C-alpha positions in Angstrom: -2.5 -6.4 57.5 1.1 -7.2 58.0 1.4 -9.1 61.1 4.0 -9.2 63.4 3.7 -10.8 67.4 6.7 -10.2 70.2 7.0 -11.9 73.3 7.3 -9.9 77.0 8.8 -11.1 80.6 6.0 -11.9 82.1 5.0 -14.2 79.4 2.5 -12.5 77.4 2.8 -11.8 73.5 2.3 -8.5 72.0 1.0 -8.2 68.2 2.0 -5.7 65.8 -0.8 -5.5 62.8 0.3 -2.8 59.7 -2.5 -1.9 56.9 -0.7 -2.5 53.8 -3.9 -2.1 52.2 -2.2 0.5 49.4 0.4 -1.8 48.7 -1.1 -4.5 47.5 -3.7 -1.9 45.5 0.0 -0.4 43.7 1.2 -3.4 43.1 -2.1 -5.4 41.6 -2.3 -2.0 39.2 1.0 -2.5 38.6 0.8 -6.0 37.1 -2.4 -4.8 35.5 -0.4 -1.8 33.8 2.4 -4.6 32.8 0.0 -7.1 31.4 -2.0 -4.1 29.5 1.4 -2.6 27.8 2.7 -6.4 26.9 -1.4 -6.6 25.2 -0.7 -3.9 22.9 2.9 -4.6 21.9 1.2 -7.9 20.5 -1.6 -6.8 18.9 1.1 -4.4 17.3 1.0 -5.8 13.4 4.6 -3.7 13.3 7.4 -5.6 14.7 8.4 -4.1 18.1 11.6 -4.5 20.2 13.6 -3.3 23.7 17.2 -3.8 23.8 19.6 -3.1 26.4 22.8 -0.9 25.6 24.7 -3.8 25.1 22.3 -4.6 22.0 20.5 -7.5 23.1 17.1 -8.1 22.4 15.2 -7.6 26.3 11.5 -7.3 24.9 9.6 -8.2 21.6 6.8 -8.8 19.7 6.0 -11.7 17.7 6.1 -9.7 14.6 9.6 -9.0 15.3 10.1 -13.1 15.3 8.2 -13.6 12.3 10.9 -10.8 10.7 14.0 -13.0 12.4 13.0 -16.6 11.4 12.1 -17.3 15.5 8.7 -19.2 16.3 8.3 -17.3 19.7 10.2 -14.0 20.6 11.4 -15.9 23.9 13.9 -17.2 21.3 15.3 -14.0 20.1 15.0 -12.3 23.9 19.6 -12.0 24.5 20.7 -12.2 21.3 21.7 -9.4 19.2 21.6 -8.8 15.5 24.8 -10.9 14.6 22.9 -14.2 16.0 20.1 -13.4 13.1 21.9 -11.2 10.6 25.4 -11.5 8.0 28.2 -9.5 10.5 28.8 -6.2 7.9 24.4 -6.0 8.0 24.9 -6.4 11.8 27.6 -4.0 12.3 26.0 -1.4 10.2 22.0 -1.6 12.0 24.8 -1.7 15.7 26.5 2.0 14.4 23.4 3.6 13.8 21.9 2.4 17.4 25.4 3.1 19.3 24.9 6.6 17.7 21.4 6.9 19.3 22.6 5.3 22.4 25.3 8.4 23.0 23.5 10.9 21.9 20.1 10.3 23.2 18.6 11.5 19.6 15.3 10.4 18.3 15.9 8.5 15.2 13.5 8.0 12.4 14.9 6.3 9.2 13.9 6.1 5.7 12.7 3.3 4.0 15.0 0.7 3.5 15.2 -3.0 1.8 14.7 -5.5 3.8 17.9 -8.1 4.8 16.9 -11.1 5.2 17.6 -13.1 8.4 20.6 -15.9 8.0 19.1 -18.8 6.7 16.4 -16.9 5.2 15.1 -15.5 2.2 12.7 -13.1 1.1 10.1 -14.3 -2.3 10.3 -10.9 -3.1 11.6 -7.8 -2.3 10.4 -6.4 0.8 10.9 -2.9 2.4 10.3 -1.8 5.8 10.9 1.7 7.8 12.3 1.6 10.9 11.6 4.5 13.8 13.9 4.3 16.8 14.4 6.3 20.4 16.3 6.1 23.3 14.9 3.9 26.7 16.3 6.4 29.8 16.2 5.5 33.1 14.4 7.0 36.0 17.5 9.8 36.4 17.8 10.5 33.2 20.7 8.1 31.9 20.5 6.3 28.5 19.9 2.6 29.0 18.7 1.3 25.4 16.3 1.6 23.1 13.0 1.0 21.7 12.2 0.4 18.0 9.1 -0.5 15.9 10.1 -1.8 12.2 7.0 -1.1 9.9 6.9 -3.5 6.5 5.6 -0.8 3.9 5.9 -3.3 0.9 2.6 -2.9 0.0 2.2 0.4 -0.3 5.7 1.2 -1.8 4.4 -1.6 -4.8 1.4 0.6 -4.8 3.7 3.8 -5.1 5.4 2.4 -7.8 2.9 1.1 -9.5 1.0 4.6 -9.2 3.9 6.3 -10.7 4.4 3.8 -13.5 0.4 4.2 -14.7 1.0 8.0 -14.4 3.6 7.9 -16.8 2.5 5.7 -19.0 -0.8 7.5 -19.1 1.0 10.8 -19.9 3.3 9.2 -22.1 -0.3 7.8 -23.6 -1.9 11.1 -23.7 0.6 13.2 -24.9 2.6 11.3 -27.3 -0.2 9.7 -29.4 -0.9 11.2 -32.5 -4.9 12.0 -32.4 -6.6 15.5 -30.7 -7.4 13.9 -27.5 -10.0 16.1 -24.7 -10.8 15.1 -21.4 -14.0 17.1 -20.8 -16.1 17.3 -18.0 -20.2 17.4 -19.3 -21.6 17.2 -15.8 -22.4 20.9 -15.7 -24.0 20.8 -19.3 -26.1 17.5 -17.9 -27.5 19.5 -15.0 -28.5 22.9 -17.8 -30.3 20.7 -19.2 -32.2 18.7 -17.2 -33.0 22.5 -15.6 -34.7 22.6 -18.9 -36.8 19.6 -18.4 -37.5 20.5 -15.1 -39.3 23.4 -16.6 -41.3 21.5 -18.8 -39.0 21.7 -22.6 -39.5 18.5 -23.3 -38.4 18.4 -26.6 -34.7 20.3 -26.0 -33.7 19.3 -29.9 -36.1 21.6 -31.1 -36.0 23.6 -28.0 -32.7 24.3 -28.7 -32.9 24.6 -32.7 -34.7 28.0 -32.0 -32.2 29.4 -29.1 -28.6 29.7 -30.3 -28.1 31.2 -26.5 -29.3 28.6 -24.6 -26.0 26.7 -27.4 -23.7 29.8 -26.2 -24.6 28.9 -22.1 -24.6 25.0 -22.7 -20.9 25.7 -24.5 -20.0 28.5 -21.6 -21.1 25.1 -19.2 -18.3 23.0 -20.8 -15.2 22.1 -18.9 -12.2 20.9 -20.8 -9.9 19.1 -17.8 -7.2 18.7 -20.3 -5.9 18.4 -23.8 -2.8 16.9 -25.4 0.3 18.6 -27.3 -1.3 17.1 -30.7 -4.3 19.7 -30.2 -2.1 22.5 -29.3 -0.4 22.0 -32.8 -3.8 20.9 -34.7 -5.6 24.5 -33.4 -2.5 26.9 -33.5 -2.6 27.9 -30.2 0.4 28.7 -28.1 -0.1 25.9 -25.5 -2.7 24.7 -23.5 -4.3 27.3 -21.5 -4.6 29.1 -24.7 -6.2 26.4 -25.9 -8.7 25.2 -23.2 -9.6 29.6 -23.3 -10.7 30.0 -26.4 -13.1 26.8 -26.8 -15.4 29.5 -28.4 -13.2 30.6 -31.0 -12.6 26.8 -32.5 -16.1 26.3 -32.7 -17.7 28.0 -35.6 -21.1 29.7 -34.6 -23.1 27.6 -37.2 -21.3 24.4 -36.2 -23.0 24.6 -32.7 -25.8 23.1 -33.7 -24.2 20.2 -34.7 -21.9 20.3 -31.4 -25.2 20.2 -29.1 -26.6 17.0 -30.6 -23.5 15.2 -29.0 -24.4 17.2 -25.8 -28.1 15.7 -26.0 -26.8 12.0 -26.4 -25.0 12.4 -22.8 -27.9 13.4 -21.7 -30.3 10.7 -23.0 -27.4 8.1 -21.1 -25.6 7.0 -24.6 -22.0 6.1 -23.1 -20.7 6.7 -27.4 -21.1 9.1 -30.1 -19.5 9.4 -33.8 -20.0 12.0 -35.9 -18.3 14.8 -38.2 -17.8 18.1 -37.4 -16.1 21.2 -38.8 -14.0 23.3 -36.3 -11.7 26.2 -37.0 -8.4 26.9 -35.8 -7.4 30.0 -33.2 -5.8 31.6 -36.5 -9.0 30.9 -38.3 -7.8 28.2 -40.8 -10.8 25.1 -41.6 -10.3 21.9 -39.9 -12.7 18.9 -41.1 -12.4 16.1 -38.5 -14.3 12.7 -37.3 -15.2 13.5 -33.8 -16.0 9.8 -31.4 -16.0 10.3 -27.9 -16.2 8.2 -25.2 -17.9 8.3 -21.7 -15.8 7.6 -18.9 -16.1 5.2 -15.7 -17.3 8.1 -13.0 -15.1 8.8 -10.2 -17.7 10.2 -7.8 -21.5 9.7 -8.5 -23.5 12.1 -10.9 -20.3 13.0 -12.9 -20.0 12.4 -16.0 -16.0 12.8 -17.7 -15.7 11.6 -22.0 -12.6 11.6 -23.2 -13.5 12.9 -27.1 -10.7 12.0 -29.8 -10.5 13.9 -32.8 -9.0 13.0 -36.6 -7.6 14.8 -38.6 -9.9 13.0 -41.8 -6.9 13.4 -44.1 -4.5 12.6 -42.2 -5.6 9.5 -39.9 -2.6 9.0 -36.7 -2.0 6.3 -34.7 -2.5 5.7 -31.2 0.4 3.8 -28.9 1.4 3.4 -24.9 -0.5 2.3 -22.2 -3.1 4.2 -19.4 -2.8 2.9 -15.7 -3.8 5.3 -13.2 -4.0 4.3 -9.4 -4.6 6.2 -6.0 -2.0 6.0 -3.4 -1.3 4.0 -0.8 -1.0 4.7 3.7 2.7 6.8 4.4 3.1 5.3 7.6 1.6 3.8 10.3 -0.9 5.6 12.3 -3.0 3.1 14.2 -6.1 3.7 16.7 -5.4 2.1 19.9 -8.0 2.0 22.0 -8.3 -0.7 25.0 -12.0 -1.8 26.8 -12.7 -3.7 30.4 -14.5 -7.8 30.1 -18.1 -5.5 29.6 -16.7 -4.0 25.8 -16.7 -0.3 27.8 -13.8 1.6 26.9 -11.2 2.5 29.6 -8.3 4.2 27.1 -8.2 5.9 23.5 -5.2 7.4 22.2 -4.4 10.8 20.2 -4.1 8.3 16.9 -8.1 7.3 17.7 -8.9 10.6 17.7 -7.7 11.8 14.6 -8.8 8.6 12.5 -12.6 8.7 14.8 -13.1 12.3 15.3 -14.0 11.4 19.0 -11.5 13.3 21.8 -10.6 10.7 24.6 -13.4 12.3 27.3 -16.0 11.7 24.6 -15.0 8.1 23.8 -14.2 6.7 27.1 -17.3 5.4 29.3 -18.9 5.2 26.2 -19.8 0.8 24.6 -17.4 0.0 21.7 -20.1 -1.1 19.7 -21.5 2.7 20.0 -18.3 4.4 19.0 -17.4 1.9 16.0 -20.8 0.7 14.5 -18.9 -1.7 13.1 -20.0 -4.0 10.2 -18.4 -7.1 9.3 -18.0 -8.5 6.1 -18.6 -12.4 7.2 -19.9 -13.2 11.0 -21.3 -10.9 13.5 -19.8 -9.5 16.9 -20.8 -12.9 18.6 -18.7 -14.7 17.1 -16.2 -12.4 16.5 -16.5 -11.7 20.3 -16.1 -15.9 20.8 -13.1 -15.9 19.0 -11.7 -13.6 20.7 -12.5 -15.2 24.7 -11.5 -18.6 22.9 -8.3 -18.3 21.4 -7.1 -14.5 23.1 -6.1 -12.9 19.9 -8.9 -12.0 16.6 -7.7 -10.1 13.5 -10.0 -8.9 10.3 -10.8 -5.9 8.3 -14.2 -4.7 8.4 -16.0 -1.5 7.6 -16.6 1.1 10.8 -18.0 5.0 11.2 -16.3 8.1 12.4 -18.0 10.5 14.4 -19.2 12.5 11.6 -20.9 9.4 9.8 -18.7 8.9 7.6 -17.5 5.3 7.0 -13.7 4.0 6.7 -12.2 0.6 5.8 -10.2 -0.8 9.0 -7.9 -3.5 9.7 -8.9 -5.0 13.6 -6.3 -6.3 15.6 -8.3 -7.6 19.3 -6.3 -9.3 22.2 -7.5 -10.0 25.1 -6.5 -9.0 28.1 -6.2 -11.9 31.4 -4.8 -11.1 34.6 -2.5 -12.9 36.3 -4.6 -16.3 37.0 -5.6 -16.2 33.0 -9.2 -14.2 33.9 -11.0 -12.6 30.9 -9.9 -8.6 32.0 -10.5 -6.8 29.0 -9.2 -6.4 25.5 -6.8 -3.9 23.5 -8.0 -3.0 19.7 -5.6 -1.9 17.2 -7.1 -0.4 14.6 -5.1 0.2 11.0 -7.4 2.8 8.8 -7.2 1.0 5.5 -9.3 2.8 3.4 -7.1 4.9 1.4 -6.0 0.5 0.2 -9.4 0.1 -0.4 -9.8 3.8 -2.1 -6.0 2.8 -4.1 -7.2 -0.6 -5.2 -10.7 1.2 -6.7 -9.0 4.0 -8.2 -6.2 1.3 -10.3 -9.4 -0.2 -11.4 -11.1 2.5 -12.9 -7.8 3.5 -14.7 -7.5 0.2 -16.3 -11.2 0.1 -17.2 -10.3 4.1 -18.7 -7.1 2.5 -20.3 -8.9 -0.5 -22.1 -11.7 1.3 -23.5 -9.5 4.0 -25.0 -7.3 0.7 -26.2 -9.9 -1.6 -28.1 -11.9 1.7 -28.9 -10.0 3.9 -30.4 -10.4 4.6 -34.0 -6.5 4.0 -35.8 -4.7 1.0 -35.3 -2.5 0.3 -31.9 -0.2 -2.6 -31.4 2.0 -3.1 -28.2 5.7 -5.1 -28.7 8.1 -6.5 -26.9 11.9 -7.1 -28.4 12.1 -11.1 -27.9 15.6 -12.8 -29.4 15.8 -9.5 -31.6 12.2 -9.4 -32.7 9.0 -7.1 -32.2 6.8 -9.8 -30.8 2.9 -8.5 -30.9 1.5 -8.6 -27.2 -1.4 -6.5 -27.7 -3.2 -5.4 -30.1 -6.9 -3.2 -30.2 -10.2 -4.3 -32.0 -9.8 -1.4 -35.3 -6.1 -3.2 -36.0 -7.9 -7.0 -36.3 -10.9 -5.4 -37.6 -8.7 -3.5 -40.2 -6.3 -6.6 -41.0 -9.0 -9.3 -41.1 -7.5 -11.9 -38.0 -8.7 -12.4 -35.0 -6.7 -12.1 -31.8 -5.5 -15.3 -31.1 -4.1 -15.9 -35.1 -1.9 -12.4 -34.2 -0.6 -12.0 -30.4 2.4 -14.1 -30.0 3.3 -13.2 -33.5 6.8 -10.6 -35.1 5.1 -7.7 -36.0 6.7 -8.3 -39.2 4.7 -10.7 -40.2 1.6 -8.7 -41.9 4.3 -6.2 -43.3 4.8 -6.0 -47.1 7.8 -8.0 -48.5 9.2 -4.2 -48.6 7.9 -2.5 -45.7 9.4 -5.2 -43.4 13.1 -5.4 -44.9 12.9 -1.2 -44.2 11.5 -1.7 -40.2 13.6 -4.2 -39.4 16.8 -1.8 -39.6 14.3 0.5 -38.2 13.4 -1.3 -34.9 16.8 -0.9 -33.3 15.6 2.4 -34.0 13.1 2.2 -31.0 14.6 0.2 -28.5 17.5 2.7 -28.7 14.5 5.0 -27.0 15.1 7.4 -29.6 11.4 6.3 -31.4 10.1 6.8 -34.3 7.8 8.1 -37.0 7.8 6.5 -40.6 5.0 4.8 -43.7 4.6 1.6 -43.3 2.6 -1.4 -45.3 0.1 -3.7 -44.8 -1.0 -6.5 -46.1 -4.6 -8.5 -44.9 -5.4 -11.4 -44.5 -6.8 -11.4 -47.9 -4.1 -10.0 -49.4 -4.7 -6.7 -49.6 -1.9 -3.6 -49.3 -2.6 -0.8 -46.6 -0.5 2.0 -46.2 -0.1 3.7 -42.8 1.8 6.2 -41.1 3.3 4.7 -38.0 4.8 6.5 -34.9 6.6 4.2 -32.8 7.6 5.5 -28.9 9.6 3.1 -26.5 7.8 2.6 -23.1 10.3 3.0 -21.1 10.3 1.4 -17.3 10.7 3.5 -13.7 14.7 2.7 -14.6 15.0 4.2 -18.1 15.1 0.8 -19.8 13.1 -0.2 -23.1 
C-alpha cells in the first residue's frame, strides 16, 4: 500500500491507504519481460543491434561487439559506424540507414563482403547477410532502427565448393572420351531377390532357360545419365533417344551375357569386367570392354553403378575432377524457446513450430526433455544444466527429435535468465537447425569417394597438371598411368609431364601446351616412354580446368 497521513485541528492524525498491488505486479512483469528480451538478444549467434535516429548504437549483443573488435557491448553504445569503419564505408552504411529512417520500409540486404573494422583484418574473406527494420515509438513515428547481421561465410564457401564440384563433375562426365553410364540396379536386385524368395536358388540356370526373365530384368534397368560420347558412339540423336532405346542396343543373343553383371551386383560384388557386343541405333556392331564399379550409396538399399565402355580398338582417356556436394542453410531460421527454472516450456516461436512440428499450444507447458528428446555427443543433460547455471551460458551441437519422430542436428545456445537479484528464473534457448550442413558434408565425402574411385580405377591413363614457371607439373595421376609406365607415385608427382614423353613428342608437346592454357583444349597423339625404355603410342585429349572466374 501507499500510506498518507494528515494531521487535524484537534490534534488527531488521519491515515489513508492506497492499494498499489497491480502497479507493483506490472512493474515486476515489465522487468521480467526486459530481462527475457535481453537474454534472447544475447543468446543469438548473429550480431543484433539497435540504433537511434542519429545512427548511434543504443543496444547491441556480444556478437555485434565481437564484429567490431570491442570487448563488450557497452564499449560500442553511443558510437556510430564512423567510430569503427573507414569513412567511405561508414558513409555508405549510414546512407542506407537514412533511407530506411525516412521511408520506414524494411531493408533486407543481399549477401555482401564483410568490411573489417578499423585496426582489424580478416584472415579469410567473410560474407554477411544483413536485415534492418525501422523502430517506431508509441505514436508510430520512426525513432531508430533494428539490425541483424548474419555471418554466412561458411554457407558461401560451401555453395562455391558445390558449384565447383558440380561443374567439375559435369566437365569430367561430358568431356571424357569413354562412354559413361550412371545406372540404378536397385529394381533389378529386388527382382532377383524375389526369384530367390520363391525358392529359385540357381539363378544362372533359371535365367538361362527363361529369356523372358532376362528381358524383364533389362526393362527394370534405370539409366540415370549418359555422356555425349555415349550418344555419339551409339549413333543417337540425343541422350533421351539413347536412354529410351536400351533394348535396341543390346542384341537378343547378347542378353545372356549382360545378365551376368546383374547377378554379380546381386551377389554383392563391387567391380566387374567383361567384353560385350552391343549395337548402335543404326545397326552397326560395337565390340566393347565393359567395366562397372559400384558407387557409394546415397540412401540405404540403393545400388548405383558407374559403367565405363571402351571401344577395344580406340582407347580414350579420362580426365577432370569429380566432386559433389550438398548445400547449406540459405538464411537464419532459429527456434527460440523459453522455459522456467523447472525446464517447463513457457514460450515457443513460429520458427520452433516450423522446425520441430509442434504448435505453440502443444509445446507450452511440457518439459523440454519431452519435446526435444536431446541426445548429447559428449556429456549429458545434467552436465549441461550444471554448466548453464554456473556460467550463465551453454552452447553445443546435439541431435534432437521432431514431432514426427525424425531427427535433426541442432546447434543449441542456452542462456540463463535471472531476475534483478541474480536469482535463476529460467532459460532461453536459441536452436539452429544445422542438418543441411551435416548432410552437405556427408554428400561431399560421398562425392569425393566417387571421384577418387573413378579416378584411380579408370582403365585409361589420367593426369592432372598445373602450370609452374611455364612447365606442366604433374599434381596427380591414376593407378593405370603408374602401372603402364612402371613408376611409383612418389617418382611422378611434382615432375614435369614432359619428362615422360618420347623426345619427338616432347618437342611437339611444348608447342601445344600453351593451346591448353589458352582455354581451347587439345586432341593429339603422343608417345610415352616407360621406365624400361619401351615406347607407347597414345591418343590424348587435354581439357583445361577453369575456376569460377574462367581462369585456367
